[in-house]
C-alpha positions in Angstrom: 110.9 125.7 58.6 107.2 125.7 57.8 106.2 122.2 59.0 102.5 122.0 59.5 99.5 124.2 58.5 98.7 127.7 59.6 96.9 126.9 62.4 99.5 124.3 63.6 102.3 126.9 63.2 100.0 129.3 65.3 99.5 126.9 67.9 103.3 126.2 68.3 104.0 129.9 68.6 101.3 130.5 71.4 102.6 127.6 73.1 106.0 129.0 73.1 105.3 132.4 74.6 105.9 131.7 77.9 109.5 130.7 77.2 110.4 134.4 76.9 114.0 133.5 76.0 113.6 130.6 73.9 115.3 130.6 70.6 112.5 127.9 69.5 109.8 130.6 70.8 111.5 133.1 68.0 111.6 130.7 65.4 108.1 129.7 65.8 106.9 133.5 66.2 108.7 133.9 62.6 106.8 131.2 61.2 103.7 132.5 62.4 104.3 136.0 61.2 105.4 134.9 57.9 102.1 132.9 57.4 100.0 135.5 59.0 101.5 138.0 56.1 100.7 135.6 53.4 97.2 135.0 54.5 96.5 138.6 54.6 97.8 139.4 51.5 95.8 140.2 48.2 95.7 137.5 45.8 98.3 137.6 43.3 100.6 139.7 45.5 104.4 139.2 45.1 106.4 137.1 47.4 110.5 137.1 46.8 112.2 133.7 47.7 115.9 134.4 48.0 117.8 131.1 48.2 114.7 129.1 47.2 116.5 125.7 47.3 113.9 123.0 46.4 111.0 125.3 46.7 109.7 124.3 50.0 108.9 128.0 51.1 107.9 128.8 47.4 105.3 126.2 47.2 103.5 127.4 50.4 103.5 131.0 48.8 102.0 129.7 45.8 99.4 127.8 47.8 98.3 131.0 49.5 97.8 132.6 46.0 101.0 134.6 45.7 103.0 135.0 42.8 106.7 134.1 43.3 110.3 135.2 42.3 112.7 132.7 43.5 116.3 133.0 43.3 118.7 129.7 43.5 121.8 129.3 42.2 122.5 125.8 42.9 121.9 123.8 39.8 121.2 120.4 42.0 118.4 122.3 44.1 117.0 124.3 41.1 116.5 121.0 39.1 114.3 119.9 42.1 112.6 122.9 42.5 111.7 123.3 38.6 110.5 119.6 38.9 108.2 120.3 41.5 107.0 123.6 40.7 108.2 125.0 37.4 104.7 124.2 35.5 102.9 126.9 37.8 103.2 130.1 35.7 103.2 132.0 38.7 106.6 131.2 39.5 109.8 132.8 37.9 112.7 131.1 39.0 116.3 133.1 38.4 119.4 130.9 38.5 121.8 133.8 39.9 122.8 134.5 43.5 122.0 137.9 45.4 124.5 140.1 47.1 125.4 143.6 48.0 126.9 144.5 44.4 126.7 142.9 41.0 129.7 140.8 40.3 130.8 137.4 39.4 131.7 135.1 42.4 132.6 131.7 43.4 129.8 129.8 44.5 130.7 126.8 46.9 129.0 123.4 47.2 129.5 120.9 50.3 130.7 117.4 49.6 128.2 114.8 48.4 126.3 117.5 46.4 124.5 114.8 44.5 122.4 114.3 47.8 119.9 117.3 47.1 119.5 117.6 51.0 123.2 118.8 51.1 122.4 121.8 48.7 121.0 123.8 51.6 124.5 124.7 52.4 125.5 126.0 49.4 126.6 129.5 49.5 128.7 132.6 48.3 130.3 132.4 51.8 132.8 129.7 52.0 132.8 127.9 55.5 134.3 124.8 57.0 131.1 122.9 55.5 132.5 123.4 52.0 135.6 121.5 52.4 136.4 118.9 49.5 133.1 120.3 47.8 132.7 121.6 44.3 132.9 125.4 43.2 131.9 127.1 40.3 131.4 130.7 39.0 128.0 132.5 39.2 126.4 135.8 38.6 125.4 137.9 41.6 122.6 140.3 41.4 122.7 143.7 43.2 119.9 143.3 45.8 119.3 147.1 46.0 119.0 147.4 42.1 116.6 144.6 42.0 114.5 145.5 44.4 114.2 149.2 43.3 113.5 147.8 39.7 110.6 146.1 40.8 107.5 148.5 40.2 104.5 146.5 42.1 104.4 146.3 45.9 106.5 143.5 47.5 104.3 141.6 50.3 107.3 139.5 51.8 110.7 138.4 51.2 112.3 135.2 52.6 116.2 135.5 52.8 118.1 132.1 53.4 121.5 132.7 51.5 123.8 131.1 53.9 125.7 133.9 55.1 125.4 136.3 52.4 122.5 138.0 54.1 125.0 140.0 55.8 125.9 142.0 52.9 122.5 142.1 51.6 121.1 143.6 54.3 123.8 146.1 54.8 122.9 147.2 51.4 119.1 147.2 52.0 119.6 149.3 55.2 122.1 151.7 53.7 120.0 152.4 50.9 116.9 152.7 52.9 115.0 150.3 50.6 113.3 148.4 53.4 111.1 151.4 53.9 109.2 150.6 50.9 109.0 146.7 51.3 106.9 144.3 53.1 107.9 141.8 55.6 111.5 140.5 55.3 112.3 137.0 57.1 115.8 136.2 57.3 117.8 133.2 58.5 121.1 134.2 59.9 124.4 132.3 59.9 126.7 133.8 62.5 128.0 130.6 63.4 130.2 130.5 60.1 132.8 132.7 61.3 133.6 135.1 63.9 133.5 138.0 61.2 129.9 137.1 60.1 128.9 136.8 63.9 130.1 140.5 64.3 128.3 141.8 61.3 125.0 140.2 62.3 125.4 141.4 65.7 125.8 145.0 64.3 123.0 144.4 62.2 120.5 143.4 65.1 122.1 146.3 67.0 121.2 148.9 63.9 117.4 147.4 63.6 116.6 147.4 67.1 118.2 151.1 67.3 116.2 152.4 64.5 113.1 150.8 65.3 112.7 148.6 62.2 109.5 146.5 62.6 109.6 144.8 59.1 112.7 142.9 59.4 112.7 139.6 61.1 116.0 137.9 61.6 114.8 135.0 63.6 113.8 132.9 60.5 115.2 129.5 60.6 
């Protein structure tokens, strides 16, 4: 995601508009809307990165003058994130996962985790990608409690948490928290399992039915 400048992303989006059913068009539109949101935000606005990985999106938000709260429970990815961006006082890194409830849960890594590129698949939600990989316990923060506890406007949220987006979005919608948030950009992972496919489908239907314009499920 987010390869290229704002103007390059905008050009890709406008070039793709003619392909009305293209998944690529939807992804490019999400990128364009995300960067447009950051560009129009006041200096020092708050961006929350759920599933920050090595910090590519956090770095872009910092470049636009945002303050960033980044959640990253995978220690391999987090070391790279901190090495890249840890000296920036506008960045807060939280070494925990997020979910629909507070708990301790098993975190799954794919084999070959010493290759930082593999960390993009690390998740609370076990899938075939994790067969033969490592597991460890991680603290899960209740996403609704966390968001409600923030006393300032949130400009945008990026959620790329490898399947755990279903429980987080269900909790956010049930609590009505989305009504007081800025834009939410979500990468969905319905391909992981039939159950997740059904839950994401229900979320898409609900968002459309309720006319929610602030949640974009086409990130990634």
